[in-house]
C-alpha positions in Angstrom: 153.3 70.2 71.3 152.7 66.7 69.9 149.3 65.5 71.3 148.5 62.0 72.2 145.2 60.9 71.1 142.6 60.3 74.1 140.5 56.8 74.4 137.1 57.8 75.4 136.7 57.0 79.4 134.7 53.5 79.4 132.0 54.4 82.3 131.8 52.5 85.0 128.0 51.5 85.7 127.1 53.0 89.2 126.8 50.5 91.4 123.2 49.9 93.3 122.9 50.5 97.2 124.7 47.9 99.5 127.0 47.2 96.2 130.9 48.4 96.1 131.3 51.8 97.8 127.8 51.9 98.3 128.0 48.7 100.2 130.0 47.2 103.1 133.3 48.8 101.0 131.7 52.2 100.9 133.5 55.2 103.9 130.9 54.5 107.2 130.1 58.2 106.8 128.9 57.8 103.1 127.3 54.6 104.2 124.8 56.0 107.6 124.0 59.0 104.6 122.5 56.5 102.1 120.4 55.3 104.8 119.2 58.1 105.8 118.3 59.7 102.8 116.4 55.6 102.2 114.4 55.8 104.6 113.6 59.4 104.7 112.1 58.6 100.9 110.6 55.9 102.3 109.0 58.2 104.6 108.1 61.2 102.4 105.9 58.2 100.5 104.3 56.8 103.3 103.0 60.4 104.7 102.3 61.5 101.4 98.3 60.9 101.3 98.4 62.4 105.1 99.9 65.5 103.2 102.1 65.6 106.1 106.4 66.1 105.6 108.8 63.6 107.8 110.0 67.4 109.0 106.3 68.1 110.0 106.3 64.4 111.2 109.5 65.2 113.7 108.1 68.9 114.7 104.4 67.8 116.0 106.1 64.8 117.9 108.4 67.0 119.6 105.5 69.6 120.5 103.5 66.5 121.3 106.7 65.1 123.4 107.8 68.6 125.5 104.3 70.0 125.4 105.2 74.5 125.6 108.8 73.8 123.8 110.0 77.5 122.1 110.8 77.1 118.4 114.7 77.6 118.9 114.7 74.8 121.1 112.4 72.6 118.7 115.5 73.5 115.8 117.4 72.0 118.1 115.2 68.8 118.6 114.8 67.9 115.0 117.4 68.9 113.9 116.6 71.3 111.6 117.6 75.8 111.3 115.2 78.0 112.8 114.0 79.1 109.4 112.6 75.8 108.6 111.0 75.7 111.6 109.5 79.1 111.5 108.0 78.0 108.2 107.0 74.3 109.5 105.6 76.0 112.6 103.2 78.7 110.2 102.1 75.5 107.9 101.1 73.3 110.8 99.6 76.9 112.6 97.5 77.7 109.4 96.6 73.7 109.3 95.1 74.1 112.5 97.7 71.3 114.1 99.8 73.7 116.9 99.2 76.8 118.6 100.8 79.4 119.8 101.2 81.5 123.0 103.1 83.9 124.3 105.9 83.1 127.2 104.8 84.0 130.9 107.9 85.7 131.8 109.7 86.3 128.2 106.9 87.7 125.9 109.1 87.7 122.5 109.3 83.6 123.6 106.8 81.9 121.9 105.5 78.4 123.8 104.2 75.7 120.8 101.4 72.9 121.9 99.5 70.9 119.6 95.7 71.4 119.3 93.5 68.3 119.1 93.6 68.3 115.1 97.4 68.9 115.8 97.4 65.4 117.2 95.1 63.4 115.6 97.3 64.2 112.9 100.6 63.0 114.3 98.3 59.8 115.1 97.5 58.7 112.0 101.4 59.9 110.6 102.5 57.6 113.5 100.9 54.8 111.9 102.2 54.7 108.5 105.9 56.1 109.9 105.7 53.1 112.3 104.8 50.8 108.8 108.1 52.2 108.0 109.9 51.3 111.1 108.5 48.3 110.8 110.2 47.4 107.6 113.9 48.5 109.0 113.1 46.2 112.0 112.7 43.0 109.4 116.0 43.6 108.2 117.5 43.2 111.6 116.8 41.1 114.3 116.3 42.1 117.4 119.5 42.0 119.0 121.1 43.5 116.2 118.3 46.0 115.9 119.5 46.9 120.1 122.9 47.5 119.2 121.8 49.3 116.3 120.5 51.7 118.0 122.2 52.3 120.4 125.6 53.0 118.4 123.6 55.4 116.4 122.9 56.9 120.2 126.6 56.8 121.2 127.8 58.3 117.6 124.7 61.1 118.0 126.3 61.7 121.5 129.7 61.6 120.4 130.0 63.9 117.1 126.4 65.4 117.4 127.5 69.0 119.7 123.8 69.5 120.0 
């Protein structure tokens, strides 16, 4: 068998976000994921000096919005696994940001509430997250933002199943 001499492949440069398949030519799901990763990274940077993560921010937000929420419901609300919720809840409890109490009817269910310390942390985090959201809002006009919000909500409802 005679082998042909292969020419080495010339690597194509990887396009920057917004270019080629990472831009308008890309698959919609990939573009949504790419945007999600970018927003998450921006939030991580914004929250870093508060010693909080985007996941902790989401958990605290939902605990304040829905006082007495259970860990299982919290997992569904935040799109995190029950195992991840357990770790986050444990860390927030150690930090004094939340407290647990047994459910009055089902003693094995633990209800979560934010403490004053947790509410203060959430308030500081919100300022940082709003700065990131302000950056996002500057990328689109008010009408575009409204359309994007509506579309994202429709996608989550239609495909999310949670």
